[in-house]
mmCIF file of the N, C-alpha and C atoms, coordinates in Angstrom:
data_MODEL
# 
_entry.id   MODEL 
# 
loop_
_atom_site.group_PDB 
_atom_site.id 
_atom_site.type_symbol 
_atom_site.label_atom_id 
_atom_site.label_alt_id 
_atom_site.label_comp_id 
_atom_site.label_asym_id 
_atom_site.label_entity_id 
_atom_site.label_seq_id 
_atom_site.pdbx_PDB_ins_code 
_atom_site.Cartn_x 
_atom_site.Cartn_y 
_atom_site.Cartn_z 
_atom_site.occupancy 
_atom_site.B_iso_or_equiv 
_atom_site.pdbx_formal_charge 
_atom_site.auth_seq_id 
_atom_site.auth_comp_id 
_atom_site.auth_asym_id 
_atom_site.auth_atom_id 
_atom_site.pdbx_PDB_model_num 
ATOM 1   N N  . UNK A 1 1  ? 0.841  -1.514 0.074   1.00 0.00 ? 1  UNK A N  1 
ATOM 2   C CA . UNK A 1 1  ? 0.048  0.138  -0.066  1.00 0.00 ? 1  UNK A CA 1 
ATOM 3   C C  . UNK A 1 1  ? 0.890  1.419  0.044   1.00 0.00 ? 1  UNK A C  1 
ATOM 4   N N  . UNK A 1 2  ? 0.715  2.054  -1.002  1.00 0.00 ? 2  UNK A N  1 
ATOM 5   C CA . UNK A 1 2  ? 1.583  3.517  -1.067  1.00 0.00 ? 2  UNK A CA 1 
ATOM 6   C C  . UNK A 1 2  ? 1.476  4.296  0.160   1.00 0.00 ? 2  UNK A C  1 
ATOM 7   N N  . UNK A 1 3  ? 2.452  4.736  0.553   1.00 0.00 ? 3  UNK A N  1 
ATOM 8   C CA . UNK A 1 3  ? 2.490  5.778  1.838   1.00 0.00 ? 3  UNK A CA 1 
ATOM 9   C C  . UNK A 1 3  ? 2.072  7.216  1.422   1.00 0.00 ? 3  UNK A C  1 
ATOM 10  N N  . UNK A 1 4  ? 1.058  7.805  1.665   1.00 0.00 ? 4  UNK A N  1 
ATOM 11  C CA . UNK A 1 4  ? 0.740  8.852  1.257   1.00 0.00 ? 4  UNK A CA 1 
ATOM 12  C C  . UNK A 1 4  ? 1.621  10.305 1.906   1.00 0.00 ? 4  UNK A C  1 
ATOM 13  N N  . UNK A 1 5  ? 2.538  9.833  2.602   1.00 0.00 ? 5  UNK A N  1 
ATOM 14  C CA . UNK A 1 5  ? 3.728  10.988 2.938   1.00 0.00 ? 5  UNK A CA 1 
ATOM 15  C C  . UNK A 1 5  ? 4.838  10.847 1.970   1.00 0.00 ? 5  UNK A C  1 
ATOM 16  N N  . UNK A 1 6  ? 4.943  9.867  0.880   1.00 0.00 ? 6  UNK A N  1 
ATOM 17  C CA . UNK A 1 6  ? 6.085  9.810  -0.014  1.00 0.00 ? 6  UNK A CA 1 
ATOM 18  C C  . UNK A 1 6  ? 5.408  10.268 -1.191  1.00 0.00 ? 6  UNK A C  1 
ATOM 19  N N  . UNK A 1 7  ? 6.110  11.385 -1.981  1.00 0.00 ? 7  UNK A N  1 
ATOM 20  C CA . UNK A 1 7  ? 5.543  12.168 -3.004  1.00 0.00 ? 7  UNK A CA 1 
ATOM 21  C C  . UNK A 1 7  ? 5.849  10.957 -4.318  1.00 0.00 ? 7  UNK A C  1 
ATOM 22  N N  . UNK A 1 8  ? 7.189  10.981 -4.294  1.00 0.00 ? 8  UNK A N  1 
ATOM 23  C CA . UNK A 1 8  ? 7.803  9.859  -5.485  1.00 0.00 ? 8  UNK A CA 1 
ATOM 24  C C  . UNK A 1 8  ? 7.794  8.498  -4.927  1.00 0.00 ? 8  UNK A C  1 
ATOM 25  N N  . UNK A 1 9  ? 7.246  7.535  -4.778  1.00 0.00 ? 9  UNK A N  1 
ATOM 26  C CA . UNK A 1 9  ? 7.110  6.332  -4.334  1.00 0.00 ? 9  UNK A CA 1 
ATOM 27  C C  . UNK A 1 9  ? 8.066  5.770  -5.179  1.00 0.00 ? 9  UNK A C  1 
ATOM 28  N N  . UNK A 1 10 ? 8.295  5.620  -6.551  1.00 0.00 ? 10 UNK A N  1 
ATOM 29  C CA . UNK A 1 10 ? 9.041  4.846  -7.236  1.00 0.00 ? 10 UNK A CA 1 
ATOM 30  C C  . UNK A 1 10 ? 10.511 4.973  -6.993  1.00 0.00 ? 10 UNK A C  1 
ATOM 31  N N  . UNK A 1 11 ? 10.747 6.370  -6.816  1.00 0.00 ? 11 UNK A N  1 
ATOM 32  C CA . UNK A 1 11 ? 12.205 6.780  -6.526  1.00 0.00 ? 11 UNK A CA 1 
ATOM 33  C C  . UNK A 1 11 ? 12.491 6.320  -5.000  1.00 0.00 ? 11 UNK A C  1 
ATOM 34  N N  . UNK A 1 12 ? 11.362 6.476  -4.190  1.00 0.00 ? 12 UNK A N  1 
ATOM 35  C CA . UNK A 1 12 ? 11.794 5.951  -2.854  1.00 0.00 ? 12 UNK A CA 1 
ATOM 36  C C  . UNK A 1 12 ? 11.932 4.487  -2.653  1.00 0.00 ? 12 UNK A C  1 
ATOM 37  N N  . UNK A 1 13 ? 11.287 3.731  -3.544  1.00 0.00 ? 13 UNK A N  1 
ATOM 38  C CA . UNK A 1 13 ? 11.636 2.273  -3.173  1.00 0.00 ? 13 UNK A CA 1 
ATOM 39  C C  . UNK A 1 13 ? 13.033 1.834  -4.083  1.00 0.00 ? 13 UNK A C  1 
ATOM 40  N N  . UNK A 1 14 ? 13.544 2.669  -5.114  1.00 0.00 ? 14 UNK A N  1 
ATOM 41  C CA . UNK A 1 14 ? 14.595 2.416  -5.691  1.00 0.00 ? 14 UNK A CA 1 
ATOM 42  C C  . UNK A 1 14 ? 15.982 3.037  -4.911  1.00 0.00 ? 14 UNK A C  1 
ATOM 43  N N  . UNK A 1 15 ? 15.801 3.732  -4.018  1.00 0.00 ? 15 UNK A N  1 
ATOM 44  C CA . UNK A 1 15 ? 16.749 4.038  -3.138  1.00 0.00 ? 15 UNK A CA 1 
ATOM 45  C C  . UNK A 1 15 ? 16.947 3.369  -2.002  1.00 0.00 ? 15 UNK A C  1 
ATOM 46  N N  . UNK A 1 16 ? 15.864 2.897  -1.499  1.00 0.00 ? 16 UNK A N  1 
ATOM 47  C CA . UNK A 1 16 ? 15.811 1.869  -0.493  1.00 0.00 ? 16 UNK A CA 1 
ATOM 48  C C  . UNK A 1 16 ? 16.696 0.513  -0.852  1.00 0.00 ? 16 UNK A C  1 
ATOM 49  N N  . UNK A 1 17 ? 16.437 0.065  -2.293  1.00 0.00 ? 17 UNK A N  1 
ATOM 50  C CA . UNK A 1 17 ? 16.869 -0.961 -2.714  1.00 0.00 ? 17 UNK A CA 1 
ATOM 51  C C  . UNK A 1 17 ? 18.277 -0.648 -2.732  1.00 0.00 ? 17 UNK A C  1 
ATOM 52  N N  . UNK A 1 18 ? 18.771 0.442  -3.039  1.00 0.00 ? 18 UNK A N  1 
ATOM 53  C CA . UNK A 1 18 ? 20.075 0.840  -3.300  1.00 0.00 ? 18 UNK A CA 1 
ATOM 54  C C  . UNK A 1 18 ? 20.749 0.749  -2.047  1.00 0.00 ? 18 UNK A C  1 
ATOM 55  N N  . UNK A 1 19 ? 20.144 0.662  -1.059  1.00 0.00 ? 19 UNK A N  1 
ATOM 56  C CA . UNK A 1 19 ? 21.013 0.658  0.473   1.00 0.00 ? 19 UNK A CA 1 
ATOM 57  C C  . UNK A 1 19 ? 20.679 1.842  1.039   1.00 0.00 ? 19 UNK A C  1 
ATOM 58  N N  . UNK A 1 20 ? 19.722 3.180  0.932   1.00 0.00 ? 20 UNK A N  1 
ATOM 59  C CA . UNK A 1 20 ? 19.782 4.239  1.614   1.00 0.00 ? 20 UNK A CA 1 
ATOM 60  C C  . UNK A 1 20 ? 18.903 4.116  2.719   1.00 0.00 ? 20 UNK A C  1 
ATOM 61  N N  . UNK A 1 21 ? 18.846 4.813  4.073   1.00 0.00 ? 21 UNK A N  1 
ATOM 62  C CA . UNK A 1 21 ? 17.897 4.395  5.038   1.00 0.00 ? 21 UNK A CA 1 
ATOM 63  C C  . UNK A 1 21 ? 16.428 5.107  4.396   1.00 0.00 ? 21 UNK A C  1 
ATOM 64  N N  . UNK A 1 22 ? 15.708 4.505  5.194   1.00 0.00 ? 22 UNK A N  1 
ATOM 65  C CA . UNK A 1 22 ? 14.294 4.954  4.731   1.00 0.00 ? 22 UNK A CA 1 
ATOM 66  C C  . UNK A 1 22 ? 14.163 6.355  5.200   1.00 0.00 ? 22 UNK A C  1 
ATOM 67  N N  . UNK A 1 23 ? 14.585 6.896  5.829   1.00 0.00 ? 23 UNK A N  1 
ATOM 68  C CA . UNK A 1 23 ? 14.338 8.273  6.389   1.00 0.00 ? 23 UNK A CA 1 
ATOM 69  C C  . UNK A 1 23 ? 15.055 9.091  5.327   1.00 0.00 ? 23 UNK A C  1 
ATOM 70  N N  . UNK A 1 24 ? 16.402 8.732  4.880   1.00 0.00 ? 24 UNK A N  1 
ATOM 71  C CA . UNK A 1 24 ? 17.272 9.447  3.785   1.00 0.00 ? 24 UNK A CA 1 
ATOM 72  C C  . UNK A 1 24 ? 16.429 9.269  2.428   1.00 0.00 ? 24 UNK A C  1 
ATOM 73  N N  . UNK A 1 25 ? 15.780 8.214  2.220   1.00 0.00 ? 25 UNK A N  1 
ATOM 74  C CA . UNK A 1 25 ? 15.053 7.843  0.896   1.00 0.00 ? 25 UNK A CA 1 
ATOM 75  C C  . UNK A 1 25 ? 13.837 8.999  0.640   1.00 0.00 ? 25 UNK A C  1 
ATOM 76  N N  . UNK A 1 26 ? 13.400 9.011  2.067   1.00 0.00 ? 26 UNK A N  1 
ATOM 77  C CA . UNK A 1 26 ? 12.123 9.750  1.832   1.00 0.00 ? 26 UNK A CA 1 
ATOM 78  C C  . UNK A 1 26 ? 12.323 11.006 1.749   1.00 0.00 ? 26 UNK A C  1 
ATOM 79  N N  . UNK A 1 27 ? 13.111 11.509 2.557   1.00 0.00 ? 27 UNK A N  1 
ATOM 80  C CA . UNK A 1 27 ? 13.731 12.998 2.348   1.00 0.00 ? 27 UNK A CA 1 
ATOM 81  C C  . UNK A 1 27 ? 14.122 13.450 0.752   1.00 0.00 ? 27 UNK A C  1 
ATOM 82  N N  . UNK A 1 28 ? 14.967 12.548 0.110   1.00 0.00 ? 28 UNK A N  1 
ATOM 83  C CA . UNK A 1 28 ? 15.143 12.685 -1.344  1.00 0.00 ? 28 UNK A CA 1 
ATOM 84  C C  . UNK A 1 28 ? 13.647 12.445 -2.131  1.00 0.00 ? 28 UNK A C  1 
ATOM 85  N N  . UNK A 1 29 ? 13.174 11.613 -1.779  1.00 0.00 ? 29 UNK A N  1 
ATOM 86  C CA . UNK A 1 29 ? 11.743 11.283 -3.060  1.00 0.00 ? 29 UNK A CA 1 
ATOM 87  C C  . UNK A 1 29 ? 10.882 12.486 -2.781  1.00 0.00 ? 29 UNK A C  1 
ATOM 88  N N  . UNK A 1 30 ? 10.746 13.131 -1.340  1.00 0.00 ? 30 UNK A N  1 
ATOM 89  C CA . UNK A 1 30 ? 9.868  14.326 -1.344  1.00 0.00 ? 30 UNK A CA 1 
ATOM 90  C C  . UNK A 1 30 ? 10.351 15.812 -1.643  1.00 0.00 ? 30 UNK A C  1 
ATOM 91  N N  . UNK A 1 31 ? 11.536 15.613 -2.202  1.00 0.00 ? 31 UNK A N  1 
ATOM 92  C CA . UNK A 1 31 ? 12.088 16.972 -2.713  1.00 0.00 ? 31 UNK A CA 1 
ATOM 93  C C  . UNK A 1 31 ? 11.118 17.444 -3.762  1.00 0.00 ? 31 UNK A C  1 
ATOM 94  N N  . UNK A 1 32 ? 10.984 18.787 -4.157  1.00 0.00 ? 32 UNK A N  1 
ATOM 95  C CA . UNK A 1 32 ? 9.979  19.121 -4.873  1.00 0.00 ? 32 UNK A CA 1 
ATOM 96  C C  . UNK A 1 32 ? 10.790 18.551 -6.444  1.00 0.00 ? 32 UNK A C  1 
ATOM 97  N N  . UNK A 1 33 ? 11.599 18.536 -6.899  1.00 0.00 ? 33 UNK A N  1 
ATOM 98  C CA . UNK A 1 33 ? 12.024 18.182 -7.931  1.00 0.00 ? 33 UNK A CA 1 
ATOM 99  C C  . UNK A 1 33 ? 12.618 16.757 -8.119  1.00 0.00 ? 33 UNK A C  1 
ATOM 100 N N  . UNK A 1 34 ? 12.103 16.029 -7.662  1.00 0.00 ? 34 UNK A N  1 
ATOM 101 C CA . UNK A 1 34 ? 12.292 14.515 -7.040  1.00 0.00 ? 34 UNK A CA 1 
ATOM 102 C C  . UNK A 1 34 ? 12.208 13.780 -8.251  1.00 0.00 ? 34 UNK A C  1 
ATOM 103 N N  . UNK A 1 35 ? 13.322 12.912 -8.745  1.00 0.00 ? 35 UNK A N  1 
ATOM 104 C CA . UNK A 1 35 ? 13.270 12.353 -10.106 1.00 0.00 ? 35 UNK A CA 1 
ATOM 105 C C  . UNK A 1 35 ? 13.503 12.889 -11.388 1.00 0.00 ? 35 UNK A C  1 
ATOM 106 N N  . UNK A 1 36 ? 13.790 14.357 -11.379 1.00 0.00 ? 36 UNK A N  1 
ATOM 107 C CA . UNK A 1 36 ? 13.939 14.992 -12.353 1.00 0.00 ? 36 UNK A CA 1 
ATOM 108 C C  . UNK A 1 36 ? 15.566 15.288 -12.668 1.00 0.00 ? 36 UNK A C  1 
ATOM 109 N N  . UNK A 1 37 ? 15.755 15.330 -14.058 1.00 0.00 ? 37 UNK A N  1 
ATOM 110 C CA . UNK A 1 37 ? 17.099 15.390 -14.330 1.00 0.00 ? 37 UNK A CA 1 
ATOM 111 C C  . UNK A 1 37 ? 17.551 17.300 -13.628 1.00 0.00 ? 37 UNK A C  1 
ATOM 112 N N  . UNK A 1 38 ? 19.022 17.106 -13.450 1.00 0.00 ? 38 UNK A N  1 
ATOM 113 C CA . UNK A 1 38 ? 19.671 18.307 -13.119 1.00 0.00 ? 38 UNK A CA 1 
ATOM 114 C C  . UNK A 1 38 ? 19.554 19.434 -13.893 1.00 0.00 ? 38 UNK A C  1 
ATOM 115 N N  . UNK A 1 39 ? 21.000 20.221 -13.495 1.00 0.00 ? 39 UNK A N  1 
ATOM 116 C CA . UNK A 1 39 ? 21.186 21.671 -14.075 1.00 0.00 ? 39 UNK A CA 1 
ATOM 117 C C  . UNK A 1 39 ? 21.308 21.732 -15.404 1.00 0.00 ? 39 UNK A C  1 
ATOM 118 N N  . UNK A 1 40 ? 20.978 23.303 -15.564 1.00 0.00 ? 40 UNK A N  1 
ATOM 119 C CA . UNK A 1 40 ? 21.739 23.737 -17.271 1.00 0.00 ? 40 UNK A CA 1 
ATOM 120 C C  . UNK A 1 40 ? 22.719 24.234 -17.252 1.00 0.00 ? 40 UNK A C  1 
ATOM 121 N N  . UNK A 1 41 ? 23.665 23.705 -16.472 1.00 0.00 ? 41 UNK A N  1 
ATOM 122 C CA . UNK A 1 41 ? 24.913 24.008 -16.712 1.00 0.00 ? 41 UNK A CA 1 
ATOM 123 C C  . UNK A 1 41 ? 25.856 23.676 -18.039 1.00 0.00 ? 41 UNK A C  1 
ATOM 124 N N  . UNK A 1 42 ? 26.784 24.550 -18.523 1.00 0.00 ? 42 UNK A N  1 
ATOM 125 C CA . UNK A 1 42 ? 27.298 24.105 -19.732 1.00 0.00 ? 42 UNK A CA 1 
ATOM 126 C C  . UNK A 1 42 ? 28.332 22.854 -19.625 1.00 0.00 ? 42 UNK A C  1 
ATOM 127 N N  . UNK A 1 43 ? 28.791 22.233 -20.601 1.00 0.00 ? 43 UNK A N  1 
ATOM 128 C CA . UNK A 1 43 ? 29.725 21.518 -20.342 1.00 0.00 ? 43 UNK A CA 1 
ATOM 129 C C  . UNK A 1 43 ? 30.892 21.818 -19.802 1.00 0.00 ? 43 UNK A C  1 
ATOM 130 N N  . UNK A 1 44 ? 31.856 20.972 -19.081 1.00 0.00 ? 44 UNK A N  1 
ATOM 131 C CA . UNK A 1 44 ? 32.848 21.400 -18.839 1.00 0.00 ? 44 UNK A CA 1 
ATOM 132 C C  . UNK A 1 44 ? 34.020 22.093 -19.840 1.00 0.00 ? 44 UNK A C  1 
ATOM 133 N N  . UNK A 1 45 ? 33.927 21.324 -21.222 1.00 0.00 ? 45 UNK A N  1 
ATOM 134 C CA . UNK A 1 45 ? 34.826 21.626 -22.064 1.00 0.00 ? 45 UNK A CA 1 
ATOM 135 C C  . UNK A 1 45 ? 34.495 23.019 -22.675 1.00 0.00 ? 45 UNK A C  1 
ATOM 136 N N  . UNK A 1 46 ? 33.270 23.866 -22.044 1.00 0.00 ? 46 UNK A N  1 
ATOM 137 C CA . UNK A 1 46 ? 33.180 25.149 -22.621 1.00 0.00 ? 46 UNK A CA 1 
ATOM 138 C C  . UNK A 1 46 ? 33.453 25.921 -21.447 1.00 0.00 ? 46 UNK A C  1 
ATOM 139 N N  . UNK A 1 47 ? 33.905 25.620 -20.380 1.00 0.00 ? 47 UNK A N  1 
ATOM 140 C CA . UNK A 1 47 ? 34.332 26.511 -19.224 1.00 0.00 ? 47 UNK A CA 1 
ATOM 141 C C  . UNK A 1 47 ? 35.701 26.935 -19.457 1.00 0.00 ? 47 UNK A C  1 
ATOM 142 N N  . UNK A 1 48 ? 36.205 27.999 -19.092 1.00 0.00 ? 48 UNK A N  1 
ATOM 143 C CA . UNK A 1 48 ? 37.559 28.447 -18.943 1.00 0.00 ? 48 UNK A CA 1 
ATOM 144 C C  . UNK A 1 48 ? 38.393 27.661 -18.096 1.00 0.00 ? 48 UNK A C  1 
ATOM 145 N N  . UNK A 1 49 ? 39.562 27.893 -18.353 1.00 0.00 ? 49 UNK A N  1 
ATOM 146 C CA . UNK A 1 49 ? 40.453 27.285 -17.187 1.00 0.00 ? 49 UNK A CA 1 
ATOM 147 C C  . UNK A 1 49 ? 40.335 27.896 -15.688 1.00 0.00 ? 49 UNK A C  1 
ATOM 148 N N  . UNK A 1 50 ? 40.042 29.126 -15.799 1.00 0.00 ? 50 UNK A N  1 
ATOM 149 C CA . UNK A 1 50 ? 39.881 29.807 -14.262 1.00 0.00 ? 50 UNK A CA 1 
ATOM 150 C C  . UNK A 1 50 ? 38.521 29.533 -13.955 1.00 0.00 ? 50 UNK A C  1 
ATOM 151 N N  . UNK A 1 51 ? 37.301 29.334 -14.460 1.00 0.00 ? 51 UNK A N  1 
ATOM 152 C CA . UNK A 1 51 ? 36.181 28.754 -14.095 1.00 0.00 ? 51 UNK A CA 1 
ATOM 153 C C  . UNK A 1 51 ? 36.688 27.358 -13.468 1.00 0.00 ? 51 UNK A C  1 
ATOM 154 N N  . UNK A 1 52 ? 37.269 26.317 -14.296 1.00 0.00 ? 52 UNK A N  1 
ATOM 155 C CA . UNK A 1 52 ? 37.556 25.205 -13.831 1.00 0.00 ? 52 UNK A CA 1 
ATOM 156 C C  . UNK A 1 52 ? 38.333 25.442 -12.369 1.00 0.00 ? 52 UNK A C  1 
ATOM 157 N N  . UNK A 1 53 ? 39.112 26.142 -12.543 1.00 0.00 ? 53 UNK A N  1 
ATOM 158 C CA . UNK A 1 53 ? 39.976 25.952 -11.213 1.00 0.00 ? 53 UNK A CA 1 
ATOM 159 C C  . UNK A 1 53 ? 39.174 26.446 -9.775  1.00 0.00 ? 53 UNK A C  1 
ATOM 160 N N  . UNK A 1 54 ? 38.169 27.200 -10.301 1.00 0.00 ? 54 UNK A N  1 
ATOM 161 C CA . UNK A 1 54 ? 37.702 27.967 -8.969  1.00 0.00 ? 54 UNK A CA 1 
ATOM 162 C C  . UNK A 1 54 ? 36.591 27.032 -8.840  1.00 0.00 ? 54 UNK A C  1 
ATOM 163 N N  . UNK A 1 55 ? 35.840 26.055 -9.615  1.00 0.00 ? 55 UNK A N  1 
ATOM 164 C CA . UNK A 1 55 ? 35.096 25.084 -9.254  1.00 0.00 ? 55 UNK A CA 1 
ATOM 165 C C  . UNK A 1 55 ? 36.004 24.172 -8.636  1.00 0.00 ? 55 UNK A C  1 
ATOM 166 N N  . UNK A 1 56 ? 36.830 23.439 -9.027  1.00 0.00 ? 56 UNK A N  1 
ATOM 167 C CA . UNK A 1 56 ? 37.956 22.719 -8.294  1.00 0.00 ? 56 UNK A CA 1 
ATOM 168 C C  . UNK A 1 56 ? 38.322 23.316 -7.112  1.00 0.00 ? 56 UNK A C  1 
ATOM 169 N N  . UNK A 1 57 ? 38.472 24.374 -6.735  1.00 0.00 ? 57 UNK A N  1 
ATOM 170 C CA . UNK A 1 57 ? 38.907 25.078 -5.340  1.00 0.00 ? 57 UNK A CA 1 
ATOM 171 C C  . UNK A 1 57 ? 37.439 24.736 -4.573  1.00 0.00 ? 57 UNK A C  1 
ATOM 172 N N  . UNK A 1 58 ? 36.317 25.062 -4.996  1.00 0.00 ? 58 UNK A N  1 
ATOM 173 C CA . UNK A 1 58 ? 35.206 24.482 -4.243  1.00 0.00 ? 58 UNK A CA 1 
ATOM 174 C C  . UNK A 1 58 ? 35.115 23.132 -3.628  1.00 0.00 ? 58 UNK A C  1 
ATOM 175 N N  . UNK A 1 59 ? 35.305 22.162 -4.613  1.00 0.00 ? 59 UNK A N  1 
ATOM 176 C CA . UNK A 1 59 ? 35.149 20.811 -4.244  1.00 0.00 ? 59 UNK A CA 1 
ATOM 177 C C  . UNK A 1 59 ? 36.547 20.291 -3.387  1.00 0.00 ? 59 UNK A C  1 
ATOM 178 N N  . UNK A 1 60 ? 37.579 20.971 -3.147  1.00 0.00 ? 60 UNK A N  1 
ATOM 179 C CA . UNK A 1 60 ? 38.848 20.758 -2.751  1.00 0.00 ? 60 UNK A CA 1 
ATOM 180 C C  . UNK A 1 60 ? 39.648 19.753 -3.359  1.00 0.00 ? 60 UNK A C  1 
ATOM 181 N N  . UNK A 1 61 ? 39.866 19.879 -4.380  1.00 0.00 ? 61 UNK A N  1 
ATOM 182 C CA . UNK A 1 61 ? 40.603 19.213 -5.438  1.00 0.00 ? 61 UNK A CA 1 
ATOM 183 C C  . UNK A 1 61 ? 42.178 19.727 -5.143  1.00 0.00 ? 61 UNK A C  1 
ATOM 184 N N  . UNK A 1 62 ? 42.944 18.727 -4.823  1.00 0.00 ? 62 UNK A N  1 
ATOM 185 C CA . UNK A 1 62 ? 44.600 19.251 -4.617  1.00 0.00 ? 62 UNK A CA 1 
ATOM 186 C C  . UNK A 1 62 ? 45.252 19.433 -5.839  1.00 0.00 ? 62 UNK A C  1 
ATOM 187 N N  . UNK A 1 63 ? 46.252 20.092 -5.918  1.00 0.00 ? 63 UNK A N  1 
ATOM 188 C CA . UNK A 1 63 ? 46.972 20.287 -7.134  1.00 0.00 ? 63 UNK A CA 1 
ATOM 189 C C  . UNK A 1 63 ? 46.438 20.913 -8.317  1.00 0.00 ? 63 UNK A C  1 
ATOM 190 N N  . UNK A 1 64 ? 45.354 21.604 -8.125  1.00 0.00 ? 64 UNK A N  1 
ATOM 191 C CA . UNK A 1 64 ? 44.596 22.349 -8.987  1.00 0.00 ? 64 UNK A CA 1 
ATOM 192 C C  . UNK A 1 64 ? 45.532 23.430 -9.963  1.00 0.00 ? 64 UNK A C  1 
ATOM 193 N N  . UNK A 1 65 ? 46.293 24.035 -9.397  1.00 0.00 ? 65 UNK A N  1 
ATOM 194 C CA . UNK A 1 65 ? 46.924 24.900 -9.985  1.00 0.00 ? 65 UNK A CA 1 
ATOM 195 C C  . UNK A 1 65 ? 48.086 24.508 -11.011 1.00 0.00 ? 65 UNK A C  1 
ATOM 196 N N  . UNK A 1 66 ? 48.503 22.911 -10.802 1.00 0.00 ? 66 UNK A N  1 
ATOM 197 C CA . UNK A 1 66 ? 49.344 22.846 -11.688 1.00 0.00 ? 66 UNK A CA 1 
ATOM 198 C C  . UNK A 1 66 ? 48.657 22.064 -12.953 1.00 0.00 ? 66 UNK A C  1 
ATOM 199 N N  . UNK A 1 67 ? 47.529 21.851 -13.043 1.00 0.00 ? 67 UNK A N  1 
ATOM 200 C CA . UNK A 1 67 ? 46.610 21.306 -13.696 1.00 0.00 ? 67 UNK A CA 1 
ATOM 201 C C  . UNK A 1 67 ? 46.428 21.860 -15.003 1.00 0.00 ? 67 UNK A C  1 
ATOM 202 N N  . UNK A 1 68 ? 46.363 21.305 -16.267 1.00 0.00 ? 68 UNK A N  1 
ATOM 203 C CA . UNK A 1 68 ? 45.849 21.897 -17.276 1.00 0.00 ? 68 UNK A CA 1 
ATOM 204 C C  . UNK A 1 68 ? 44.482 21.684 -17.214 1.00 0.00 ? 68 UNK A C  1 
ATOM 205 N N  . UNK A 1 69 ? 43.602 22.383 -18.428 1.00 0.00 ? 69 UNK A N  1 
ATOM 206 C CA . UNK A 1 69 ? 42.220 22.225 -18.465 1.00 0.00 ? 69 UNK A CA 1 
ATOM 207 C C  . UNK A 1 69 ? 41.763 20.703 -18.799 1.00 0.00 ? 69 UNK A C  1 
ATOM 208 N N  . UNK A 1 70 ? 42.486 19.768 -19.397 1.00 0.00 ? 70 UNK A N  1 
ATOM 209 C CA . UNK A 1 70 ? 41.858 18.716 -19.381 1.00 0.00 ? 70 UNK A CA 1 
ATOM 210 C C  . UNK A 1 70 ? 42.060 17.638 -18.161 1.00 0.00 ? 70 UNK A C  1 
ATOM 211 N N  . UNK A 1 71 ? 43.142 18.082 -17.559 1.00 0.00 ? 71 UNK A N  1 
ATOM 212 C CA . UNK A 1 71 ? 43.477 17.392 -16.117 1.00 0.00 ? 71 UNK A CA 1 
ATOM 213 C C  . UNK A 1 71 ? 42.216 18.007 -15.142 1.00 0.00 ? 71 UNK A C  1 
ATOM 214 N N  . UNK A 1 72 ? 41.885 19.315 -15.358 1.00 0.00 ? 72 UNK A N  1 
ATOM 215 C CA . UNK A 1 72 ? 40.909 19.687 -14.520 1.00 0.00 ? 72 UNK A CA 1 
ATOM 216 C C  . UNK A 1 72 ? 39.513 19.271 -14.433 1.00 0.00 ? 72 UNK A C  1 
ATOM 217 N N  . UNK A 1 73 ? 39.442 19.134 -15.930 1.00 0.00 ? 73 UNK A N  1 
ATOM 218 C CA . UNK A 1 73 ? 37.951 18.254 -16.322 1.00 0.00 ? 73 UNK A CA 1 
ATOM 219 C C  . UNK A 1 73 ? 38.032 16.956 -15.761 1.00 0.00 ? 73 UNK A C  1 
ATOM 220 N N  . UNK A 1 74 ? 38.787 16.145 -15.960 1.00 0.00 ? 74 UNK A N  1 
ATOM 221 C CA . UNK A 1 74 ? 38.884 14.783 -15.395 1.00 0.00 ? 74 UNK A CA 1 
ATOM 222 C C  . UNK A 1 74 ? 38.901 14.513 -14.111 1.00 0.00 ? 74 UNK A C  1 
ATOM 223 N N  . UNK A 1 75 ? 39.544 15.790 -13.168 1.00 0.00 ? 75 UNK A N  1 
ATOM 224 C CA . UNK A 1 75 ? 39.548 15.451 -11.707 1.00 0.00 ? 75 UNK A CA 1 
ATOM 225 C C  . UNK A 1 75 ? 38.437 15.854 -11.050 1.00 0.00 ? 75 UNK A C  1 
ATOM 226 N N  . UNK A 1 76 ? 37.403 16.997 -11.938 1.00 0.00 ? 76 UNK A N  1 
ATOM 227 C CA . UNK A 1 76 ? 36.144 17.297 -11.445 1.00 0.00 ? 76 UNK A CA 1 
ATOM 228 C C  . UNK A 1 76 ? 35.074 16.409 -11.495 1.00 0.00 ? 76 UNK A C  1 
ATOM 229 N N  . UNK A 1 77 ? 35.132 15.429 -12.633 1.00 0.00 ? 77 UNK A N  1 
ATOM 230 C CA . UNK A 1 77 ? 34.433 14.618 -13.061 1.00 0.00 ? 77 UNK A CA 1 
ATOM 231 C C  . UNK A 1 77 ? 34.375 13.317 -12.284 1.00 0.00 ? 77 UNK A C  1 
ATOM 232 N N  . UNK A 1 78 ? 35.604 13.012 -11.798 1.00 0.00 ? 78 UNK A N  1 
ATOM 233 C CA . UNK A 1 78 ? 36.070 11.627 -11.348 1.00 0.00 ? 78 UNK A CA 1 
ATOM 234 C C  . UNK A 1 78 ? 36.002 12.002 -9.373  1.00 0.00 ? 78 UNK A C  1 
ATOM 235 N N  . UNK A 1 79 ? 35.610 13.377 -8.991  1.00 0.00 ? 79 UNK A N  1 
ATOM 236 C CA . UNK A 1 79 ? 35.638 13.787 -7.747  1.00 0.00 ? 79 UNK A CA 1 
ATOM 237 C C  . UNK A 1 79 ? 34.613 13.000 -6.798  1.00 0.00 ? 79 UNK A C  1 
# 
């Protein structure tokens, strides 16, 4: 029987099967944009090296000042 407090029951069940706790699964499934694809950001390849370095700094990538654009993109995607 569906839980009336869960907005996106399908996503909730998938998250529980993945190993998330019931509480965390419910919190994610009840967000207004639950199950929708994300942002409208342009691909990293279109970013400047400076923009990539700033983003790498935000997420805490070490050695970013020595990286070229290709390495920055790879590090951001694999972070």
